[in-house]
C-alpha positions as CSV (number, residue, x, y, z in Angstrom):
1,X,41.8,17.1,-6.6
2,X,41.2,13.3,-6.6
3,X,40.7,13.5,-2.8
4,X,38.1,16.3,-3.3
5,X,36.2,14.2,-5.8
6,X,36.1,11.2,-3.4
7,X,34.8,13.4,-0.6
8,X,32.2,14.9,-2.8
9,X,31.0,11.5,-4.0
10,X,30.9,10.3,-0.4
11,X,28.8,13.3,0.7
12,X,26.4,12.9,-2.2
13,X,25.9,9.2,-1.3
14,X,25.2,10.1,2.4
15,X,22.7,12.8,1.3
16,X,20.9,10.4,-1.0
17,X,20.7,7.7,1.7
18,X,19.3,10.2,4.2
19,X,16.6,11.3,1.7
20,X,15.4,7.7,1.1
21,X,11.7,7.3,1.5
22,X,10.6,5.1,4.4
23,X,7.3,3.2,4.9
24,X,6.5,5.4,7.8
25,X,6.6,8.5,5.4
26,X,3.6,7.0,3.6
27,X,1.1,7.5,6.5
28,X,-1.0,10.4,5.2
29,X,-4.3,12.2,4.9
30,X,-5.3,11.7,1.3
31,X,-8.6,13.7,1.6
32,X,-8.3,16.7,4.0
33,X,-9.7,15.7,7.4
34,X,-11.7,12.6,6.4
35,X,-9.7,10.1,4.5
36,X,-6.2,8.5,4.4
37,X,-3.7,5.7,4.6
38,X,-1.8,4.1,7.6
39,X,0.0,1.0,8.6
40,X,2.1,0.6,5.5
41,X,3.9,-2.8,5.6
42,X,6.4,-4.5,3.4
43,X,5.0,-8.1,2.8
44,X,8.2,-9.3,1.0
45,X,8.7,-10.5,-2.5
46,X,7.7,-7.1,-4.0
47,X,4.4,-6.7,-2.2
48,X,3.2,-4.0,0.2
49,X,0.0,-3.4,2.1
50,X,-1.7,-0.6,4.0
51,X,-5.0,0.3,5.6
52,X,-7.3,2.9,4.0
53,X,-9.9,4.9,6.0
54,X,-12.7,7.3,5.4
55,X,-14.9,9.3,7.8
56,X,-17.3,11.8,6.5
57,X,-21.1,11.3,6.9
58,X,-20.2,7.6,6.7
59,X,-17.0,5.6,7.4
60,X,-15.1,2.7,6.0
61,X,-11.9,0.8,6.7
62,X,-10.2,-1.2,4.0
63,X,-7.0,-2.7,2.8
64,X,-4.8,-2.1,-0.3
65,X,-2.2,-4.7,-1.3
66,X,0.1,-3.9,-4.2
67,X,2.4,-6.1,-6.2
68,X,4.9,-3.4,-7.0
69,X,6.5,-4.9,-10.1
70,X,3.4,-5.2,-12.3
71,X,1.5,-2.6,-10.3
72,X,-1.4,-4.9,-9.6
73,X,-3.5,-3.7,-6.7
74,X,-6.1,-5.5,-4.6
75,X,-8.5,-3.2,-2.8
76,X,-11.3,-4.1,-0.4
77,X,-13.4,-2.8,2.5
78,X,-13.4,-4.7,5.8
79,X,-15.9,-2.4,7.6
80,X,-18.3,0.3,6.7
81,X,-21.2,2.3,8.2
82,X,-23.6,4.6,6.6
83,X,-21.9,4.4,3.1
84,X,-25.0,3.7,1.2
85,X,-28.0,1.4,1.3
86,X,-26.1,-1.7,2.6
87,X,-26.2,-2.4,6.3
88,X,-23.2,-1.6,8.5
89,X,-20.6,-4.3,8.9
90,X,-17.2,-4.9,10.5
91,X,-15.4,-8.0,9.4
92,X,-11.9,-6.6,9.8
93,X,-10.8,-9.6,12.0
94,X,-11.9,-12.1,9.5
95,X,-10.3,-10.2,6.6
96,X,-7.0,-10.0,8.6
97,X,-7.1,-13.8,9.1
98,X,-7.5,-14.5,5.4
99,X,-4.7,-12.0,4.5
100,X,-2.4,-13.6,7.1
101,X,-3.2,-17.1,5.8
102,X,-2.3,-16.1,2.3
103,X,0.8,-14.2,3.4
104,X,2.1,-17.2,5.4
105,X,1.9,-19.6,2.4
106,X,3.9,-19.8,-0.8
107,X,3.5,-16.6,-2.8
108,X,2.9,-18.6,-6.0
109,X,-0.5,-19.6,-4.5
110,X,-1.3,-16.2,-3.0
111,X,-2.5,-14.5,-6.2
112,X,-4.8,-11.6,-5.8
113,X,-7.5,-13.5,-7.6
114,X,-7.4,-16.3,-5.0
115,X,-7.3,-13.8,-2.1
116,X,-10.3,-12.0,-3.6
117,X,-12.2,-15.2,-4.0
118,X,-11.5,-16.1,-0.4
119,X,-12.8,-12.7,0.7
120,X,-15.9,-12.7,-1.5
121,X,-18.4,-13.3,1.3
122,X,-16.4,-11.5,3.9
123,X,-15.4,-8.1,2.5
124,X,-17.1,-5.6,0.3
125,X,-16.0,-3.5,-2.8
126,X,-13.3,-6.0,-3.7
127,X,-11.4,-5.0,-6.9
128,X,-8.2,-5.8,-8.6
129,X,-6.8,-2.9,-10.8
130,X,-3.5,-2.3,-12.5
131,X,-1.8,1.0,-11.5
132,X,0.1,3.2,-13.9
133,X,1.6,5.3,-11.0
134,X,3.9,4.1,-8.3
135,X,2.5,4.0,-4.8
136,X,4.3,5.6,-1.8
137,X,4.8,2.1,-0.2
138,X,6.3,0.7,-3.4
139,X,8.6,3.7,-3.7
140,X,9.8,3.2,-0.1
141,X,10.2,-0.6,-0.1
142,X,10.8,-1.5,-3.8
143,X,11.9,1.6,-5.8
144,X,13.8,-0.6,-8.2
145,X,10.5,-2.2,-9.3
146,X,9.0,1.1,-10.6
147,X,9.4,0.0,-14.2
148,X,7.5,2.5,-16.5
149,X,5.0,3.6,-13.9
150,X,5.0,7.3,-13.0
151,X,7.4,7.9,-10.1
152,X,5.8,8.6,-6.7
153,X,6.8,11.9,-5.2
154,X,6.1,12.7,-1.6
155,X,4.5,16.1,-1.3
156,X,5.6,18.3,1.5
157,X,3.0,19.2,4.0
């Protein structure tokens, strides 16, 4: 009987490990045929990042960075075309340089406020928000940091 219990526990553990969410699972279409997320990365120390995109009558590319513990998110656009009255722009390379510089330094100095300030004249639609729901990337990389946020559930499809 004891042996059966040990085998059952081992099988349950293996099944749980096999069902763990991976960052690659987070690549998805969020708006059928014209919007989504890709390139999910673990930045370390509880932070994740991905690229957002949109293409319908206009297009944009942007980045989302999330500090999984507190649920703080920095969102911005690095390129856009035909998304309103502003002229088209693509400063993705410049944005990546700023993000890489902050990522390579001490995290204590890489606050979202400082990153946003460094991007003020480079990116558009920069905002910092606090999430009440766990993101896919946080669920994959830092599930233990969910806290009281609503748990992310990957929908089949």
